[in-house]
C-alpha positions in Angstrom: -0.1 0.1 -0.1 2.7 2.4 0.7 4.8 1.6 -2.3 1.4 2.3 -4.4 1.1 5.9 -2.7 4.7 6.6 -3.4 4.6 5.5 -6.9 1.4 7.9 -7.5 3.1 10.8 -5.8 6.3 10.2 -7.9 4.3 9.9 -11.1 2.3 13.1 -10.0 5.6 14.9 -9.3 6.9 14.0 -12.9 3.9 15.0 -14.7 3.7 18.3 -12.9 7.4 19.0 -13.5 6.9 18.2 -17.3 3.8 20.2 -17.6 5.8 23.3 -15.8 8.7 22.9 -18.3 6.2 22.6 -21.2 4.6 25.9 -20.1 8.1 27.6 -19.8 9.2 26.6 -23.1 6.0 26.7 -25.3 4.3 29.7 -23.6 7.1 31.5 -21.7 5.3 31.4 -18.4 7.6 31.9 -15.6 7.6 29.9 -12.3 6.2 31.6 -9.3 8.7 29.8 -6.9 9.2 33.1 -4.9 5.5 32.7 -3.8 5.5 28.8 -3.6 8.7 28.2 -1.4 7.2 29.2 1.8 4.4 26.6 1.7 7.1 24.0 0.2 9.4 24.4 3.0 6.6 24.5 5.7 5.3 21.2 4.2 8.7 19.7 4.1 9.1 20.6 7.8 5.8 19.0 8.7 6.4 16.1 7.0 9.8 15.8 8.9 8.1 16.1 12.1 5.5 13.4 11.1 8.3 11.0 10.2 10.2 11.9 13.5 7.0 11.4 15.4 6.4 8.1 13.8 9.8 7.1 14.5 9.8 8.2 18.1 6.4 6.7 19.0 6.5 3.7 16.6 3.4 1.7 18.1 0.6 4.6 17.8 -3.0 4.4 18.5 -5.6 6.7 17.4 -5.1 9.2 20.2 -1.2 9.2 19.3 -2.0 9.7 15.5 -4.1 12.8 16.5 -1.4 14.2 18.4 1.2 13.6 15.3 -1.1 15.3 13.1 -1.7 18.3 15.4 2.3 18.5 16.0 2.7 18.5 12.0 0.0 21.3 11.8 1.7 23.3 14.3 5.0 22.9 12.6 3.6 23.8 9.3 2.0 27.1 10.7 5.1 27.9 12.8 7.4 27.9 9.8 5.0 30.0 7.8 5.0 32.4 10.6 8.8 32.4 10.7 8.7 33.3 7.1 6.4 36.3 7.7 2.7 36.9 7.0 2.2 38.9 3.6 -0.7 41.3 3.4 -2.7 39.2 0.8 -2.2 35.9 3.4 -3.4 38.2 6.1 -6.6 39.0 4.0 -7.3 35.4 3.1 -6.8 34.1 7.0 -9.0 36.8 8.4 -12.0 37.6 6.4 -13.9 38.3 9.5 -11.7 41.7 10.3 -13.0 42.9 6.9 -16.6 42.4 8.0 -16.3 43.8 11.4 -14.0 46.8 10.5 -15.9 50.1 10.7 -17.4 51.4 7.6 -15.7 54.5 6.2 -18.4 55.3 3.7 -20.3 58.2 4.2 -23.9 57.7 5.0 -26.4 59.3 2.4 -27.3 62.7 3.2 
């Protein structure tokens, strides 16, 4: 089962890479690595935390799996916060701030 998952992930990575190269060569589309590296690094750190957790606690029940998932999420968001929060990220993460902010529009008179 794990081998099939790795094979599926590897084939998806290869197809995506070929698609990116094709878009670059044929269409001249540039890659947006400056916007993508943050989540990639955070995801790699979270995956590392998950692997470390599974090695440290090899016989896991449902509760320990939940703790491991929480640890991975905490690592992911901690790494994202360490890179800094961009204004567009802030806007996407806190939509309620826009709704609750006082309106600057003038009342019809």
